[in-house]
Structure formats: structure tokens, C-alpha cells
PyMOL Python script that loads the backbone (N, CA, C, O; Angstrom):
from pymol import cmd

cmd.read_pdbstr("""\
ATOM      1  N   MET A   1      79.533  23.141  16.498  1.00  0.00           N
ATOM      2  CA  MET A   1      79.895  22.331  15.361  1.00  0.00           C
ATOM      3  C   MET A   1      78.948  22.645  14.206  1.00  0.00           C
ATOM      4  O   MET A   1      77.740  22.770  14.405  1.00  0.00           O
ATOM      5  N   THR A   2      79.480  22.768  13.042  1.00  0.00           N
ATOM      6  CA  THR A   2      78.697  23.125  11.869  1.00  0.00           C
ATOM      7  C   THR A   2      78.106  21.878  11.232  1.00  0.00           C
ATOM      8  O   THR A   2      78.811  20.911  10.942  1.00  0.00           O
ATOM      9  N   ILE A   3      76.794  21.922  11.021  1.00  0.00           N
ATOM     10  CA  ILE A   3      76.098  20.804  10.389  1.00  0.00           C
ATOM     11  C   ILE A   3      75.580  21.271   9.034  1.00  0.00           C
ATOM     12  O   ILE A   3      74.956  22.326   8.921  1.00  0.00           O
ATOM     13  N   ALA A   4      75.851  20.466   8.008  1.00  0.00           N
ATOM     14  CA  ALA A   4      75.434  20.809   6.652  1.00  0.00           C
ATOM     15  C   ALA A   4      74.462  19.760   6.134  1.00  0.00           C
ATOM     16  O   ALA A   4      74.508  18.595   6.529  1.00  0.00           O
ATOM     17  N   ARG A   5      73.584  20.198   5.241  1.00  0.00           N
ATOM     18  CA  ARG A   5      72.689  19.301   4.514  1.00  0.00           C
ATOM     19  C   ARG A   5      73.182  19.237   3.079  1.00  0.00           C
ATOM     20  O   ARG A   5      73.460  20.268   2.466  1.00  0.00           O
ATOM     21  N   ILE A   6      73.289  18.041   2.548  1.00  0.00           N
ATOM     22  CA  ILE A   6      73.635  17.868   1.143  1.00  0.00           C
ATOM     23  C   ILE A   6      72.387  17.316   0.473  1.00  0.00           C
ATOM     24  O   ILE A   6      71.987  16.176   0.707  1.00  0.00           O
ATOM     25  N   ILE A   7      71.779  18.151  -0.366  1.00  0.00           N
ATOM     26  CA  ILE A   7      70.472  17.856  -0.944  1.00  0.00           C
ATOM     27  C   ILE A   7      70.611  17.650  -2.443  1.00  0.00           C
ATOM     28  O   ILE A   7      71.268  18.432  -3.131  1.00  0.00           O
ATOM     29  N   GLU A   8      69.986  16.589  -2.942  1.00  0.00           N
ATOM     30  CA  GLU A   8      69.925  16.390  -4.386  1.00  0.00           C
ATOM     31  C   GLU A   8      68.835  17.300  -4.929  1.00  0.00           C
ATOM     32  O   GLU A   8      67.673  17.194  -4.537  1.00  0.00           O
ATOM     33  N   ALA A   9      69.213  18.189  -5.830  1.00  0.00           N
ATOM     34  CA  ALA A   9      68.255  19.135  -6.395  1.00  0.00           C
ATOM     35  C   ALA A   9      67.288  18.384  -7.292  1.00  0.00           C
ATOM     36  O   ALA A   9      67.690  17.749  -8.267  1.00  0.00           O
ATOM     37  N   ASP A  10      66.005  18.464  -6.951  1.00  0.00           N
ATOM     38  CA  ASP A  10      65.022  17.764  -7.765  1.00  0.00           C
ATOM     39  C   ASP A  10      64.533  18.670  -8.884  1.00  0.00           C
ATOM     40  O   ASP A  10      64.760  19.880  -8.880  1.00  0.00           O
ATOM     41  N   ARG A  11      63.867  18.059  -9.825  1.00  0.00           N
ATOM     42  CA  ARG A  11      63.365  18.781 -10.979  1.00  0.00           C
ATOM     43  C   ARG A  11      62.153  19.610 -10.575  1.00  0.00           C
ATOM     44  O   ARG A  11      61.298  19.136  -9.826  1.00  0.00           O
ATOM     45  N   LYS A  12      62.075  20.816 -11.053  1.00  0.00           N
ATOM     46  CA  LYS A  12      60.941  21.685 -10.763  1.00  0.00           C
ATOM     47  C   LYS A  12      59.692  21.153 -11.472  1.00  0.00           C
ATOM     48  O   LYS A  12      59.807  20.501 -12.510  1.00  0.00           O
ATOM     49  N   PRO A  13      58.515  21.419 -10.933  1.00  0.00           N
ATOM     50  CA  PRO A  13      57.288  20.923 -11.568  1.00  0.00           C
ATOM     51  C   PRO A  13      57.060  21.466 -12.970  1.00  0.00           C
ATOM     52  O   PRO A  13      56.385  20.829 -13.778  1.00  0.00           O
ATOM     53  N   THR A  14      57.612  22.632 -13.266  1.00  0.00           N
ATOM     54  CA  THR A  14      57.418  23.208 -14.593  1.00  0.00           C
ATOM     55  C   THR A  14      58.469  22.755 -15.598  1.00  0.00           C
ATOM     56  O   THR A  14      58.415  23.147 -16.764  1.00  0.00           O
ATOM     57  N   GLN A  15      59.422  21.937 -15.164  1.00  0.00           N
ATOM     58  CA  GLN A  15      60.478  21.463 -16.045  1.00  0.00           C
ATOM     59  C   GLN A  15      60.087  20.138 -16.668  1.00  0.00           C
ATOM     60  O   GLN A  15      59.562  19.260 -15.983  1.00  0.00           O
ATOM     61  N   SER A  16      60.332  19.987 -17.935  1.00  0.00           N
ATOM     62  CA  SER A  16      60.113  18.699 -18.566  1.00  0.00           C
ATOM     63  C   SER A  16      61.435  18.039 -18.943  1.00  0.00           C
ATOM     64  O   SER A  16      61.484  16.825 -19.137  1.00  0.00           O
ATOM     65  N   GLY A  17      62.494  18.814 -19.049  1.00  0.00           N
ATOM     66  CA  GLY A  17      63.785  18.270 -19.437  1.00  0.00           C
ATOM     67  C   GLY A  17      64.595  17.793 -18.247  1.00  0.00           C
ATOM     68  O   GLY A  17      64.179  17.930 -17.096  1.00  0.00           O
ATOM     69  N   LYS A  18      65.755  17.230 -18.541  1.00  0.00           N
ATOM     70  CA  LYS A  18      66.632  16.691 -17.498  1.00  0.00           C
ATOM     71  C   LYS A  18      67.998  17.376 -17.507  1.00  0.00           C
ATOM     72  O   LYS A  18      68.998  16.761 -17.138  1.00  0.00           O
ATOM     73  N   ALA A  19      68.051  18.639 -17.923  1.00  0.00           N
ATOM     74  CA  ALA A  19      69.328  19.325 -18.119  1.00  0.00           C
ATOM     75  C   ALA A  19      70.125  19.457 -16.834  1.00  0.00           C
ATOM     76  O   ALA A  19      71.334  19.226 -16.850  1.00  0.00           O
ATOM     77  N   ARG A  20      69.502  19.818 -15.728  1.00  0.00           N
ATOM     78  CA  ARG A  20      70.244  20.022 -14.489  1.00  0.00           C
ATOM     79  C   ARG A  20      69.898  18.973 -13.449  1.00  0.00           C
ATOM     80  O   ARG A  20      70.045  19.213 -12.251  1.00  0.00           O
ATOM     81  N   ALA A  21      69.450  17.836 -13.888  1.00  0.00           N
ATOM     82  CA  ALA A  21      69.137  16.757 -12.954  1.00  0.00           C
ATOM     83  C   ALA A  21      70.432  16.165 -12.414  1.00  0.00           C
ATOM     84  O   ALA A  21      71.448  16.144 -13.107  1.00  0.00           O
ATOM     85  N   GLY A  22      70.391  15.686 -11.180  1.00  0.00           N
ATOM     86  CA  GLY A  22      71.565  15.062 -10.589  1.00  0.00           C
ATOM     87  C   GLY A  22      72.526  16.035  -9.924  1.00  0.00           C
ATOM     88  O   GLY A  22      73.611  15.629  -9.507  1.00  0.00           O
ATOM     89  N   ARG A  23      72.161  17.299  -9.812  1.00  0.00           N
ATOM     90  CA  ARG A  23      73.021  18.270  -9.121  1.00  0.00           C
ATOM     91  C   ARG A  23      72.770  18.179  -7.629  1.00  0.00           C
ATOM     92  O   ARG A  23      71.677  17.810  -7.199  1.00  0.00           O
ATOM     93  N   TRP A  24      73.771  18.510  -6.845  1.00  0.00           N
ATOM     94  CA  TRP A  24      73.680  18.445  -5.388  1.00  0.00           C
ATOM     95  C   TRP A  24      74.007  19.809  -4.810  1.00  0.00           C
ATOM     96  O   TRP A  24      74.874  20.514  -5.327  1.00  0.00           O
ATOM     97  N   VAL A  25      73.316  20.187  -3.736  1.00  0.00           N
ATOM     98  CA  VAL A  25      73.481  21.494  -3.112  1.00  0.00           C
ATOM     99  C   VAL A  25      73.832  21.286  -1.642  1.00  0.00           C
ATOM    100  O   VAL A  25      73.178  20.512  -0.942  1.00  0.00           O
ATOM    101  N   LEU A  26      74.865  21.979  -1.182  1.00  0.00           N
ATOM    102  CA  LEU A  26      75.245  21.956   0.223  1.00  0.00           C
ATOM    103  C   LEU A  26      74.740  23.249   0.862  1.00  0.00           C
ATOM    104  O   LEU A  26      75.045  24.346   0.395  1.00  0.00           O
ATOM    105  N   GLU A  27      73.968  23.101   1.932  1.00  0.00           N
ATOM    106  CA  GLU A  27      73.513  24.266   2.684  1.00  0.00           C
ATOM    107  C   GLU A  27      73.624  23.956   4.166  1.00  0.00           C
ATOM    108  O   GLU A  27      73.613  22.790   4.562  1.00  0.00           O
ATOM    109  N   PHE A  28      73.729  24.980   4.976  1.00  0.00           N
ATOM    110  CA  PHE A  28      73.969  24.810   6.400  1.00  0.00           C
ATOM    111  C   PHE A  28      72.670  24.887   7.186  1.00  0.00           C
ATOM    112  O   PHE A  28      71.745  25.611   6.819  1.00  0.00           O
ATOM    113  N   GLU A  29      72.619  24.127   8.271  1.00  0.00           N
ATOM    114  CA  GLU A  29      71.457  24.175   9.145  1.00  0.00           C
ATOM    115  C   GLU A  29      71.595  25.349  10.102  1.00  0.00           C
ATOM    116  O   GLU A  29      72.702  25.801  10.396  1.00  0.00           O
ATOM    117  N   ARG A  30      70.479  25.826  10.574  1.00  0.00           N
ATOM    118  CA  ARG A  30      70.437  26.977  11.466  1.00  0.00           C
ATOM    119  C   ARG A  30      70.999  26.606  12.835  1.00  0.00           C
ATOM    120  O   ARG A  30      70.599  25.596  13.414  1.00  0.00           O
ATOM    121  N   GLU A  31      71.921  27.414  13.359  1.00  0.00           N
ATOM    122  CA  GLU A  31      72.505  27.170  14.677  1.00  0.00           C
ATOM    123  C   GLU A  31      71.829  27.996  15.762  1.00  0.00           C
ATOM    124  O   GLU A  31      71.896  27.645  16.940  1.00  0.00           O
ATOM    125  N   GLN A  32      71.185  29.081  15.381  1.00  0.00           N
ATOM    126  CA  GLN A  32      70.483  29.929  16.342  1.00  0.00           C
ATOM    127  C   GLN A  32      69.003  29.950  15.977  1.00  0.00           C
ATOM    128  O   GLN A  32      68.659  29.929  14.795  1.00  0.00           O
ATOM    129  N   PRO A  33      68.128  29.990  16.968  1.00  0.00           N
ATOM    130  CA  PRO A  33      66.696  30.067  16.638  1.00  0.00           C
ATOM    131  C   PRO A  33      66.327  31.449  16.088  1.00  0.00           C
ATOM    132  O   PRO A  33      66.984  32.449  16.377  1.00  0.00           O
ATOM    133  N   LEU A  34      65.266  31.474  15.294  1.00  0.00           N
ATOM    134  CA  LEU A  34      64.767  32.749  14.796  1.00  0.00           C
ATOM    135  C   LEU A  34      64.100  33.510  15.944  1.00  0.00           C
ATOM    136  O   LEU A  34      63.463  32.914  16.812  1.00  0.00           O
ATOM    137  N   ARG A  35      64.259  34.824  15.931  1.00  0.00           N
ATOM    138  CA  ARG A  35      63.603  35.643  16.944  1.00  0.00           C
ATOM    139  C   ARG A  35      63.005  36.861  16.238  1.00  0.00           C
ATOM    140  O   ARG A  35      63.571  37.356  15.263  1.00  0.00           O
ATOM    141  N   PRO A  36      61.874  37.340  16.725  1.00  0.00           N
ATOM    142  CA  PRO A  36      61.255  38.491  16.065  1.00  0.00           C
ATOM    143  C   PRO A  36      62.037  39.781  16.331  1.00  0.00           C
ATOM    144  O   PRO A  36      62.535  40.013  17.433  1.00  0.00           O
ATOM    145  N   ASP A  37      62.125  40.590  15.312  1.00  0.00           N
ATOM    146  CA  ASP A  37      62.768  41.899  15.434  1.00  0.00           C
ATOM    147  C   ASP A  37      61.823  42.818  16.207  1.00  0.00           C
ATOM    148  O   ASP A  37      60.636  42.870  15.887  1.00  0.00           O
ATOM    149  N   PRO A  38      62.317  43.553  17.222  1.00  0.00           N
ATOM    150  CA  PRO A  38      61.417  44.387  18.017  1.00  0.00           C
ATOM    151  C   PRO A  38      60.773  45.537  17.227  1.00  0.00           C
ATOM    152  O   PRO A  38      59.683  45.992  17.575  1.00  0.00           O
ATOM    153  N   LEU A  39      61.437  46.002  16.181  1.00  0.00           N
ATOM    154  CA  LEU A  39      60.915  47.143  15.440  1.00  0.00           C
ATOM    155  C   LEU A  39      59.904  46.726  14.379  1.00  0.00           C
ATOM    156  O   LEU A  39      58.813  47.290  14.296  1.00  0.00           O
ATOM    157  N   THR A  40      60.271  45.733  13.565  1.00  0.00           N
ATOM    158  CA  THR A  40      59.408  45.352  12.444  1.00  0.00           C
ATOM    159  C   THR A  40      58.568  44.114  12.722  1.00  0.00           C
ATOM    160  O   THR A  40      57.521  43.926  12.103  1.00  0.00           O
ATOM    161  N   GLY A  41      59.017  43.262  13.654  1.00  0.00           N
ATOM    162  CA  GLY A  41      58.292  42.028  13.908  1.00  0.00           C
ATOM    163  C   GLY A  41      58.703  40.886  12.994  1.00  0.00           C
ATOM    164  O   GLY A  41      58.197  39.773  13.139  1.00  0.00           O
ATOM    165  N   TRP A  42      59.610  41.134  12.056  1.00  0.00           N
ATOM    166  CA  TRP A  42      60.068  40.089  11.155  1.00  0.00           C
ATOM    167  C   TRP A  42      60.985  39.139  11.906  1.00  0.00           C
ATOM    168  O   TRP A  42      61.694  39.543  12.828  1.00  0.00           O
ATOM    169  N   ASN A  43      60.964  37.870  11.505  1.00  0.00           N
ATOM    170  CA  ASN A  43      61.850  36.882  12.121  1.00  0.00           C
ATOM    171  C   ASN A  43      63.243  37.012  11.532  1.00  0.00           C
ATOM    172  O   ASN A  43      63.408  37.274  10.341  1.00  0.00           O
ATOM    173  N   GLY A  44      64.241  36.826  12.383  1.00  0.00           N
ATOM    174  CA  GLY A  44      65.616  36.900  11.916  1.00  0.00           C
ATOM    175  C   GLY A  44      66.563  36.382  12.979  1.00  0.00           C
ATOM    176  O   GLY A  44      66.157  36.110  14.109  1.00  0.00           O
ATOM    177  N   SER A  45      67.838  36.247  12.607  1.00  0.00           N
ATOM    178  CA  SER A  45      68.869  35.844  13.552  1.00  0.00           C
ATOM    179  C   SER A  45      70.204  36.361  13.057  1.00  0.00           C
ATOM    180  O   SER A  45      70.296  36.916  11.962  1.00  0.00           O
ATOM    181  N   ASN A  46      71.234  36.180  13.860  1.00  0.00           N
ATOM    182  CA  ASN A  46      72.575  36.603  13.470  1.00  0.00           C
ATOM    183  C   ASN A  46      73.305  35.524  12.686  1.00  0.00           C
ATOM    184  O   ASN A  46      74.449  35.726  12.277  1.00  0.00           O
ATOM    185  N   ASP A  47      72.671  34.395  12.474  1.00  0.00           N
ATOM    186  CA  ASP A  47      73.285  33.266  11.789  1.00  0.00           C
ATOM    187  C   ASP A  47      73.192  33.478  10.278  1.00  0.00           C
ATOM    188  O   ASP A  47      72.122  33.320   9.690  1.00  0.00           O
ATOM    189  N   THR A  48      74.307  33.835   9.657  1.00  0.00           N
ATOM    190  CA  THR A  48      74.295  34.105   8.213  1.00  0.00           C
ATOM    191  C   THR A  48      74.673  32.892   7.376  1.00  0.00           C
ATOM    192  O   THR A  48      74.635  32.956   6.148  1.00  0.00           O
ATOM    193  N   ARG A  49      75.034  31.795   8.019  1.00  0.00           N
ATOM    194  CA  ARG A  49      75.422  30.609   7.246  1.00  0.00           C
ATOM    195  C   ARG A  49      74.255  30.022   6.469  1.00  0.00           C
ATOM    196  O   ARG A  49      74.464  29.350   5.460  1.00  0.00           O
ATOM    197  N   THR A  50      73.027  30.264   6.923  1.00  0.00           N
ATOM    198  CA  THR A  50      71.870  29.711   6.213  1.00  0.00           C
ATOM    199  C   THR A  50      71.674  30.354   4.847  1.00  0.00           C
ATOM    200  O   THR A  50      70.904  29.846   4.032  1.00  0.00           O
ATOM    201  N   GLN A  51      72.356  31.460   4.585  1.00  0.00           N
ATOM    202  CA  GLN A  51      72.245  32.129   3.287  1.00  0.00           C
ATOM    203  C   GLN A  51      73.187  31.537   2.250  1.00  0.00           C
ATOM    204  O   GLN A  51      73.089  31.872   1.069  1.00  0.00           O
ATOM    205  N   VAL A  52      74.097  30.664   2.666  1.00  0.00           N
ATOM    206  CA  VAL A  52      75.100  30.097   1.771  1.00  0.00           C
ATOM    207  C   VAL A  52      74.572  28.803   1.163  1.00  0.00           C
ATOM    208  O   VAL A  52      74.144  27.897   1.879  1.00  0.00           O
ATOM    209  N   ARG A  53      74.606  28.728  -0.156  1.00  0.00           N
ATOM    210  CA  ARG A  53      74.239  27.508  -0.881  1.00  0.00           C
ATOM    211  C   ARG A  53      75.322  27.256  -1.930  1.00  0.00           C
ATOM    212  O   ARG A  53      75.585  28.111  -2.776  1.00  0.00           O
ATOM    213  N   ILE A  54      75.948  26.080  -1.870  1.00  0.00           N
ATOM    214  CA  ILE A  54      77.026  25.745  -2.783  1.00  0.00           C
ATOM    215  C   ILE A  54      76.568  24.575  -3.639  1.00  0.00           C
ATOM    216  O   ILE A  54      76.168  23.539  -3.109  1.00  0.00           O
ATOM    217  N   ALA A  55      76.623  24.729  -4.959  1.00  0.00           N
ATOM    218  CA  ALA A  55      76.164  23.698  -5.887  1.00  0.00           C
ATOM    219  C   ALA A  55      77.339  22.839  -6.343  1.00  0.00           C
ATOM    220  O   ALA A  55      78.443  23.338  -6.560  1.00  0.00           O
ATOM    221  N   PHE A  56      77.082  21.538  -6.484  1.00  0.00           N
ATOM    222  CA  PHE A  56      78.076  20.573  -6.952  1.00  0.00           C
ATOM    223  C   PHE A  56      77.457  19.718  -8.052  1.00  0.00           C
ATOM    224  O   PHE A  56      76.241  19.530  -8.098  1.00  0.00           O
ATOM    225  N   ASP A  57      78.309  19.204  -8.934  1.00  0.00           N
ATOM    226  CA  ASP A  57      77.819  18.371 -10.028  1.00  0.00           C
ATOM    227  C   ASP A  57      77.558  16.931  -9.607  1.00  0.00           C
ATOM    228  O   ASP A  57      76.820  16.217 -10.286  1.00  0.00           O
ATOM    229  N   SER A  58      78.150  16.492  -8.500  1.00  0.00           N
ATOM    230  CA  SER A  58      77.931  15.111  -8.063  1.00  0.00           C
ATOM    231  C   SER A  58      77.903  15.038  -6.542  1.00  0.00           C
ATOM    232  O   SER A  58      78.360  15.946  -5.848  1.00  0.00           O
ATOM    233  N   LYS A  59      77.359  13.945  -6.049  1.00  0.00           N
ATOM    234  CA  LYS A  59      77.281  13.731  -4.607  1.00  0.00           C
ATOM    235  C   LYS A  59      78.678  13.567  -4.025  1.00  0.00           C
ATOM    236  O   LYS A  59      78.938  14.040  -2.919  1.00  0.00           O
ATOM    237  N   GLN A  60      79.584  12.907  -4.746  1.00  0.00           N
ATOM    238  CA  GLN A  60      80.934  12.681  -4.250  1.00  0.00           C
ATOM    239  C   GLN A  60      81.685  13.994  -4.049  1.00  0.00           C
ATOM    240  O   GLN A  60      82.436  14.141  -3.085  1.00  0.00           O
ATOM    241  N   GLU A  61      81.484  14.947  -4.956  1.00  0.00           N
ATOM    242  CA  GLU A  61      82.140  16.249  -4.807  1.00  0.00           C
ATOM    243  C   GLU A  61      81.634  16.974  -3.565  1.00  0.00           C
ATOM    244  O   GLU A  61      82.424  17.570  -2.833  1.00  0.00           O
ATOM    245  N   ALA A  62      80.332  16.929  -3.322  1.00  0.00           N
ATOM    246  CA  ALA A  62      79.754  17.607  -2.165  1.00  0.00           C
ATOM    247  C   ALA A  62      80.224  16.968  -0.864  1.00  0.00           C
ATOM    248  O   ALA A  62      80.552  17.674   0.090  1.00  0.00           O
ATOM    249  N   VAL A  63      80.258  15.636  -0.817  1.00  0.00           N
ATOM    250  CA  VAL A  63      80.707  14.932   0.387  1.00  0.00           C
ATOM    251  C   VAL A  63      82.189  15.206   0.637  1.00  0.00           C
ATOM    252  O   VAL A  63      82.596  15.433   1.776  1.00  0.00           O
ATOM    253  N   ALA A  64      82.992  15.185  -0.424  1.00  0.00           N
ATOM    254  CA  ALA A  64      84.426  15.457  -0.281  1.00  0.00           C
ATOM    255  C   ALA A  64      84.661  16.874   0.244  1.00  0.00           C
ATOM    256  O   ALA A  64      85.543  17.082   1.079  1.00  0.00           O
ATOM    257  N   TYR A  65      83.887  17.844  -0.232  1.00  0.00           N
ATOM    258  CA  TYR A  65      84.024  19.220   0.247  1.00  0.00           C
ATOM    259  C   TYR A  65      83.685  19.313   1.734  1.00  0.00           C
ATOM    260  O   TYR A  65      84.412  19.941   2.502  1.00  0.00           O
ATOM    261  N   ALA A  66      82.565  18.678   2.141  1.00  0.00           N
ATOM    262  CA  ALA A  66      82.148  18.733   3.548  1.00  0.00           C
ATOM    263  C   ALA A  66      83.177  18.064   4.451  1.00  0.00           C
ATOM    264  O   ALA A  66      83.471  18.568   5.534  1.00  0.00           O
ATOM    265  N   GLU A  67      83.721  16.944   4.017  1.00  0.00           N
ATOM    266  CA  GLU A  67      84.727  16.253   4.823  1.00  0.00           C
ATOM    267  C   GLU A  67      86.032  17.045   4.889  1.00  0.00           C
ATOM    268  O   GLU A  67      86.688  17.087   5.931  1.00  0.00           O
ATOM    269  N   ARG A  68      86.402  17.669   3.777  1.00  0.00           N
ATOM    270  CA  ARG A  68      87.637  18.461   3.745  1.00  0.00           C
ATOM    271  C   ARG A  68      87.540  19.658   4.690  1.00  0.00           C
ATOM    272  O   ARG A  68      88.522  20.025   5.334  1.00  0.00           O
ATOM    273  N   LYS A  69      86.365  20.258   4.769  1.00  0.00           N
ATOM    274  CA  LYS A  69      86.169  21.423   5.641  1.00  0.00           C
ATOM    275  C   LYS A  69      85.829  21.036   7.075  1.00  0.00           C
ATOM    276  O   LYS A  69      85.772  21.904   7.946  1.00  0.00           O
ATOM    277  N   GLY A  70      85.601  19.749   7.338  1.00  0.00           N
ATOM    278  CA  GLY A  70      85.327  19.290   8.693  1.00  0.00           C
ATOM    279  C   GLY A  70      83.889  19.480   9.141  1.00  0.00           C
ATOM    280  O   GLY A  70      83.630  19.575  10.341  1.00  0.00           O
ATOM    281  N   PHE A  71      82.936  19.539   8.193  1.00  0.00           N
ATOM    282  CA  PHE A  71      81.524  19.701   8.539  1.00  0.00           C
ATOM    283  C   PHE A  71      80.895  18.338   8.787  1.00  0.00           C
ATOM    284  O   PHE A  71      81.205  17.366   8.099  1.00  0.00           O
ATOM    285  N   ASP A  72      80.010  18.275   9.775  1.00  0.00           N
ATOM    286  CA  ASP A  72      79.122  17.120   9.881  1.00  0.00           C
ATOM    287  C   ASP A  72      78.034  17.324   8.837  1.00  0.00           C
ATOM    288  O   ASP A  72      77.605  18.456   8.614  1.00  0.00           O
ATOM    289  N   TYR A  73      77.584  16.263   8.201  1.00  0.00           N
ATOM    290  CA  TYR A  73      76.606  16.418   7.121  1.00  0.00           C
ATOM    291  C   TYR A  73      75.652  15.236   7.120  1.00  0.00           C
ATOM    292  O   TYR A  73      75.946  14.174   7.668  1.00  0.00           O
ATOM    293  N   HIS A  74      74.512  15.444   6.495  1.00  0.00           N
ATOM    294  CA  HIS A  74      73.616  14.337   6.193  1.00  0.00           C
ATOM    295  C   HIS A  74      73.068  14.539   4.786  1.00  0.00           C
ATOM    296  O   HIS A  74      72.837  15.664   4.341  1.00  0.00           O
ATOM    297  N   LEU A  75      72.867  13.417   4.098  1.00  0.00           N
ATOM    298  CA  LEU A  75      72.446  13.419   2.703  1.00  0.00           C
ATOM    299  C   LEU A  75      70.933  13.334   2.615  1.00  0.00           C
ATOM    300  O   LEU A  75      70.304  12.571   3.349  1.00  0.00           O
ATOM    301  N   ILE A  76      70.351  14.117   1.718  1.00  0.00           N
ATOM    302  CA  ILE A  76      68.921  14.084   1.455  1.00  0.00           C
ATOM    303  C   ILE A  76      68.732  13.870  -0.044  1.00  0.00           C
ATOM    304  O   ILE A  76      68.867  14.815  -0.821  1.00  0.00           O
ATOM    305  N   PRO A  77      68.421  12.636  -0.464  1.00  0.00           N
ATOM    306  CA  PRO A  77      68.214  12.395  -1.899  1.00  0.00           C
ATOM    307  C   PRO A  77      66.867  12.951  -2.353  1.00  0.00           C
ATOM    308  O   PRO A  77      65.957  13.139  -1.546  1.00  0.00           O
ATOM    309  N   ALA A  78      66.755  13.209  -3.644  1.00  0.00           N
ATOM    310  CA  ALA A  78      65.498  13.700  -4.210  1.00  0.00           C
ATOM    311  C   ALA A  78      64.472  12.569  -4.204  1.00  0.00           C
ATOM    312  O   ALA A  78      64.830  11.401  -4.358  1.00  0.00           O
ATOM    313  N   PRO A  79      63.208  12.914  -4.027  1.00  0.00           N
ATOM    314  CA  PRO A  79      62.187  11.859  -4.083  1.00  0.00           C
ATOM    315  C   PRO A  79      62.110  11.282  -5.496  1.00  0.00           C
ATOM    316  O   PRO A  79      62.392  11.984  -6.467  1.00  0.00           O
ATOM    317  N   PRO A  80      61.731  10.014  -5.617  1.00  0.00           N
ATOM    318  CA  PRO A  80      61.657   9.422  -6.958  1.00  0.00           C
ATOM    319  C   PRO A  80      60.575  10.107  -7.792  1.00  0.00           C
ATOM    320  O   PRO A  80      59.539  10.528  -7.276  1.00  0.00           O
ATOM    321  N   VAL A  81      60.839  10.205  -9.078  1.00  0.00           N
ATOM    322  CA  VAL A  81      59.902  10.841  -9.999  1.00  0.00           C
ATOM    323  C   VAL A  81      58.807   9.837 -10.340  1.00  0.00           C
ATOM    324  O   VAL A  81      59.087   8.725 -10.788  1.00  0.00           O
ATOM    325  N   LYS A  82      57.565  10.239 -10.125  1.00  0.00           N
ATOM    326  CA  LYS A  82      56.430   9.379 -10.443  1.00  0.00           C
ATOM    327  C   LYS A  82      55.795   9.892 -11.722  1.00  0.00           C
ATOM    328  O   LYS A  82      55.322  11.027 -11.780  1.00  0.00           O
ATOM    329  N   LEU A  83      55.785   9.059 -12.735  1.00  0.00           N
ATOM    330  CA  LEU A  83      55.186   9.436 -14.005  1.00  0.00           C
ATOM    331  C   LEU A  83      53.718   9.025 -14.014  1.00  0.00           C
ATOM    332  O   LEU A  83      53.378   7.899 -13.653  1.00  0.00           O
ATOM    333  N   LYS A  84      52.868   9.932 -14.423  1.00  0.00           N
ATOM    334  CA  LYS A  84      51.452   9.637 -14.550  1.00  0.00           C
ATOM    335  C   LYS A  84      51.171   9.545 -16.044  1.00  0.00           C
ATOM    336  O   LYS A  84      50.989  10.559 -16.718  1.00  0.00           O
ATOM    337  N   ILE A  85      51.140   8.338 -16.541  1.00  0.00           N
ATOM    338  CA  ILE A  85      50.959   8.116 -17.969  1.00  0.00           C
ATOM    339  C   ILE A  85      49.465   7.987 -18.249  1.00  0.00           C
ATOM    340  O   ILE A  85      48.783   7.123 -17.697  1.00  0.00           O
ATOM    341  N   GLN A  86      48.980   8.861 -19.113  1.00  0.00           N
ATOM    342  CA  GLN A  86      47.582   8.797 -19.500  1.00  0.00           C
ATOM    343  C   GLN A  86      47.443   9.314 -20.911  1.00  0.00           C
ATOM    344  O   GLN A  86      48.292  10.055 -21.408  1.00  0.00           O
ATOM    345  N   ALA A  87      46.380   8.919 -21.540  1.00  0.00           N
ATOM    346  CA  ALA A  87      46.104   9.368 -22.895  1.00  0.00           C
ATOM    347  C   ALA A  87      45.318  10.676 -22.852  1.00  0.00           C
ATOM    348  O   ALA A  87      44.693  10.997 -21.840  1.00  0.00           O
ATOM    349  N   TYR A  88      45.349  11.407 -23.919  1.00  0.00           N
ATOM    350  CA  TYR A  88      44.603  12.657 -23.996  1.00  0.00           C
ATOM    351  C   TYR A  88      43.109  12.401 -23.848  1.00  0.00           C
ATOM    352  O   TYR A  88      42.393  13.225 -23.278  1.00  0.00           O
ATOM    353  N   ALA A  89      42.639  11.286 -24.345  1.00  0.00           N
ATOM    354  CA  ALA A  89      41.211  10.957 -24.278  1.00  0.00           C
ATOM    355  C   ALA A  89      40.752  10.741 -22.832  1.00  0.00           C
ATOM    356  O   ALA A  89      39.558  10.848 -22.551  1.00  0.00           O
ATOM    357  N   ASP A  90      41.671  10.441 -21.912  1.00  0.00           N
ATOM    358  CA  ASP A  90      41.295  10.241 -20.508  1.00  0.00           C
ATOM    359  C   ASP A  90      40.786  11.530 -19.865  1.00  0.00           C
ATOM    360  O   ASP A  90      40.121  11.477 -18.830  1.00  0.00           O
ATOM    361  N   ASN A  91      41.084  12.679 -20.454  1.00  0.00           N
ATOM    362  CA  ASN A  91      40.603  13.948 -19.913  1.00  0.00           C
ATOM    363  C   ASN A  91      39.086  14.101 -20.068  1.00  0.00           C
ATOM    364  O   ASN A  91      38.476  14.927 -19.389  1.00  0.00           O
ATOM    365  N   PHE A  92      38.483  13.322 -20.946  1.00  0.00           N
ATOM    366  CA  PHE A  92      37.064  13.482 -21.236  1.00  0.00           C
ATOM    367  C   PHE A  92      36.225  12.354 -20.665  1.00  0.00           C
ATOM    368  O   PHE A  92      35.072  12.211 -21.072  1.00  0.00           O
ATOM    369  N   ARG A  93      36.720  11.565 -19.771  1.00  0.00           N
ATOM    370  CA  ARG A  93      35.941  10.476 -19.170  1.00  0.00           C
ATOM    371  C   ARG A  93      35.308  10.906 -17.896  1.00  0.00           C
ATOM    372  O   ARG A  93      34.615  10.117 -17.254  1.00  0.00           O
TER     373      ARG A  93
END
""", "prot")
cmd.dss("prot")
cmd.show_as("cartoon", "prot")
cmd.util.cbc("prot")
cmd.orient("prot")
């Protein structure tokens, strides 16, 4: 059975604007464990679903897509944004 994660894309630390806030991404969980490649030693598997990421503008669109395709899913909301309000003069205390 295919299990998907629906994640609310959070704002990057270098972003100050809110242009792409509120977007949701559907990605699949790994069904096979990673195993080292005998030649290179790199980890890998035959599971290519983990490479698929589908972006949606709202949570309802992502949930509707997962239900339409018959995927089990769980929602992961973005952590709340914590603002650290300080004055410029606080840098010199």
C-alpha cells in the first residue's frame, strides 16, 4: 500500500516575504530500506517513488488528489513562525 506525506512547505530561513507561503507538497514514503551499493558503497534502493514531489496550492487539493488516487496519507503542517522582535540597539548590549 502506498503511503504519502502531505507537507506544508515552510518559509526558508533566507526568505523574508510570503510569496509562496501556504503551499503543500505531496511526497511518498520509502517502501524499501536503503542498502549500500557493492561497487560504490552509496546507499540506494529500487524505490523510485521517493523522487516524486507534487506541489499543490492548498491542503484540500493535495488531500483530494491522494484520496482520488487511493493513497493513505498523513498531514504534516509547518511549524509556527516565531518572530524575534528586537531593536538594533539590542545588538550592542
